[in-house]
C-alpha positions as CSV (number, residue, x, y, z in Angstrom):
1,X,1.6,-31.4,-8.5
2,X,5.2,-30.1,-9.1
3,X,3.9,-27.6,-11.6
4,X,1.3,-26.4,-9.2
5,X,3.9,-25.9,-6.5
6,X,6.1,-24.0,-8.9
7,X,3.2,-21.8,-9.9
8,X,2.3,-21.2,-6.3
9,X,5.9,-20.3,-5.4
10,X,6.0,-17.8,-8.2
11,X,2.8,-16.1,-7.0
12,X,4.2,-16.0,-3.5
13,X,7.4,-14.4,-4.8
14,X,5.4,-11.7,-6.6
15,X,2.7,-11.0,-4.0
16,X,4.7,-11.7,-0.8
17,X,8.5,-11.9,-1.4
18,X,11.1,-14.4,-2.5
19,X,11.9,-16.8,0.4
20,X,8.9,-15.7,2.5
21,X,8.3,-17.8,5.6
22,X,5.0,-19.6,6.0
23,X,3.9,-17.1,8.7
24,X,4.7,-14.2,6.5
25,X,2.6,-15.7,3.7
26,X,-0.2,-16.4,6.0
27,X,-0.2,-12.9,7.5
28,X,0.1,-11.2,4.0
29,X,-2.7,-13.2,2.4
30,X,-4.8,-13.1,5.6
31,X,-4.5,-9.3,5.7
32,X,-5.3,-9.0,2.0
33,X,-8.3,-11.3,2.3
34,X,-9.6,-9.6,5.4
35,X,-9.3,-6.2,3.7
36,X,-11.2,-7.5,0.6
37,X,-14.0,-8.8,2.8
38,X,-14.1,-5.5,4.7
39,X,-14.2,-3.5,1.5
40,X,-16.8,-5.8,-0.1
41,X,-19.1,-5.4,2.9
42,X,-18.7,-1.6,3.0
43,X,-19.2,-1.2,-0.7
44,X,-22.2,-3.5,-0.8
45,X,-23.7,-1.6,2.1
46,X,-23.1,1.6,0.2
47,X,-25.0,0.1,-2.8
48,X,-22.1,0.4,-5.2
49,X,-22.5,-1.5,-8.5
50,X,-21.0,-4.9,-8.6
51,X,-18.0,-3.7,-10.6
52,X,-17.4,-1.0,-7.9
53,X,-17.5,-3.7,-5.2
54,X,-15.0,-5.8,-7.2
55,X,-12.6,-2.8,-7.7
56,X,-12.7,-1.9,-4.0
57,X,-12.1,-5.5,-3.0
58,X,-9.1,-5.7,-5.3
59,X,-7.7,-2.4,-4.0
60,X,-8.3,-3.6,-0.4
61,X,-6.5,-6.9,-1.0
62,X,-3.5,-4.9,-2.3
63,X,-3.4,-2.2,0.3
64,X,-4.2,-4.3,3.4
65,X,-1.9,-7.0,2.3
66,X,0.8,-4.6,1.3
67,X,0.8,-2.9,4.7
68,X,1.7,-6.3,6.2
69,X,3.8,-7.8,3.5
70,X,6.1,-4.7,3.2
71,X,6.7,-4.9,6.9
72,X,7.8,-8.5,6.9
73,X,11.5,-9.4,7.0
74,X,11.3,-11.1,3.6
75,X,9.4,-8.2,2.1
76,X,11.8,-5.7,3.6
77,X,14.8,-7.6,2.4
78,X,13.4,-7.6,-1.1
79,X,13.5,-3.8,-1.2
80,X,16.4,-2.9,1.1
81,X,19.4,-4.8,-0.1
82,X,22.7,-3.0,0.4
83,X,23.2,-2.6,-3.4
84,X,19.6,-1.4,-4.0
85,X,19.7,2.1,-5.5
86,X,18.4,4.8,-3.2
87,X,15.9,6.1,-5.7
88,X,14.4,2.7,-6.6
89,X,11.8,3.2,-3.9
90,X,10.4,6.1,-5.8
91,X,9.4,3.9,-8.7
92,X,7.5,1.5,-6.5
93,X,5.7,4.4,-4.8
94,X,4.9,6.2,-8.1
95,X,3.5,2.9,-9.5
96,X,0.7,3.0,-6.9
97,X,-1.8,5.2,-8.7
98,X,-4.7,3.8,-6.7
99,X,-6.2,7.3,-6.0
100,X,-6.4,8.1,-9.8
101,X,-7.9,4.7,-10.6
102,X,-10.5,5.3,-8.0
103,X,-11.1,8.8,-9.2
104,X,-11.5,7.5,-12.8
105,X,-13.8,4.6,-11.9
106,X,-15.6,5.9,-8.8
107,X,-15.6,9.7,-9.2
108,X,-18.5,10.2,-6.8
109,X,-16.5,8.6,-4.0
110,X,-13.0,9.9,-5.0
111,X,-12.9,13.4,-6.4
112,X,-9.9,14.0,-8.8
113,X,-8.5,16.8,-6.6
114,X,-8.4,14.4,-3.6
115,X,-6.6,11.8,-5.7
116,X,-4.1,14.4,-7.0
117,X,-3.3,15.9,-3.6
118,X,-2.9,12.5,-2.0
119,X,-0.8,11.0,-4.7
120,X,1.4,14.2,-4.9
121,X,1.8,14.2,-1.2
122,X,2.9,10.6,-1.1
123,X,5.4,11.1,-3.9
124,X,6.8,14.3,-2.4
125,X,7.1,12.6,1.1
126,X,8.9,9.7,-0.6
127,X,11.4,12.1,-2.2
128,X,11.9,13.8,1.2
129,X,12.5,10.5,3.0
130,X,15.0,9.5,0.3
131,X,17.0,12.7,0.4
132,X,17.3,13.2,4.2
133,X,20.3,11.6,6.0
134,X,19.6,7.9,7.0
135,X,19.3,8.9,10.6
136,X,16.3,11.1,9.9
137,X,14.5,8.9,7.4
138,X,12.3,7.1,9.9
139,X,11.1,10.3,11.8
140,X,10.6,12.1,8.5
141,X,8.5,9.2,7.1
142,X,6.4,9.1,10.3
143,X,5.9,12.9,10.3
144,X,5.0,12.9,6.6
145,X,2.6,10.0,7.1
146,X,0.9,11.7,10.1
147,X,0.5,14.9,8.2
148,X,-0.9,13.2,5.1
149,X,-3.3,11.0,7.2
150,X,-4.5,14.1,9.0
151,X,-5.2,15.8,5.7
152,X,-6.8,12.8,4.0
153,X,-9.1,12.0,6.9
154,X,-10.2,15.6,7.9
155,X,-9.7,18.0,5.0
156,X,-10.1,16.1,1.8
157,X,-13.7,15.1,0.9
158,X,-13.5,11.4,0.0
159,X,-16.6,9.3,0.6
160,X,-16.9,7.1,3.7
161,X,-17.0,4.0,1.6
162,X,-13.4,4.6,0.5
163,X,-12.2,6.7,3.4
164,X,-9.9,3.9,4.5
165,X,-8.0,3.7,1.2
166,X,-5.9,6.8,1.5
167,X,-4.6,6.4,5.1
168,X,-3.8,2.7,4.5
169,X,-2.0,3.5,1.2
170,X,0.1,6.1,3.1
171,X,1.0,3.6,5.7
172,X,1.8,1.0,3.1
173,X,4.1,3.2,1.1
174,X,5.7,5.6,3.6
175,X,6.0,3.3,6.6
176,X,5.9,-0.3,5.5
177,X,7.7,0.1,2.1
178,X,10.2,3.0,2.5
179,X,11.6,2.0,5.9
180,X,13.7,-1.1,6.3
181,X,12.6,-3.4,9.1
182,X,14.7,-5.1,11.7
183,X,17.1,-7.7,10.2
184,X,16.5,-6.7,6.6
185,X,19.5,-4.4,6.0
């Protein structure tokens, strides 16, 4: 039983954050699971192959859960310690290549140009948020997120079955991850 608790704690530290409260874990896993159920239903209704349904469910677990987890106090503390290098956030953001994975595996739903524009926009917005004075980071992050969400939902031709991925990825990375939340700094 002790080994199971240790293993469970390690998973929580990776997926949620070290020292996450029970409510934070519940909200994070609950959001991830709800997102996976939503994506599974949407992908099944769109008659995607089983492997496509599984991919979208996994992406949804990460994105829905990440929106919530990165906004928790423990999640925010993980990334916004006083000694955390200013540019470390760029690595976390750059690692989120979800649009390219979807373009590779589900090209009919996610065209490559949509993936490239979205990914580039998120990375450029991250750089902008990092370089502006601290007092402007929050409004710049929100302005960038608003612009990117407007473009990804109205100009870029992603299929309806994955239309939710890009706006939620933008929220996860630019608003939940980049911005410290109350009590975390």
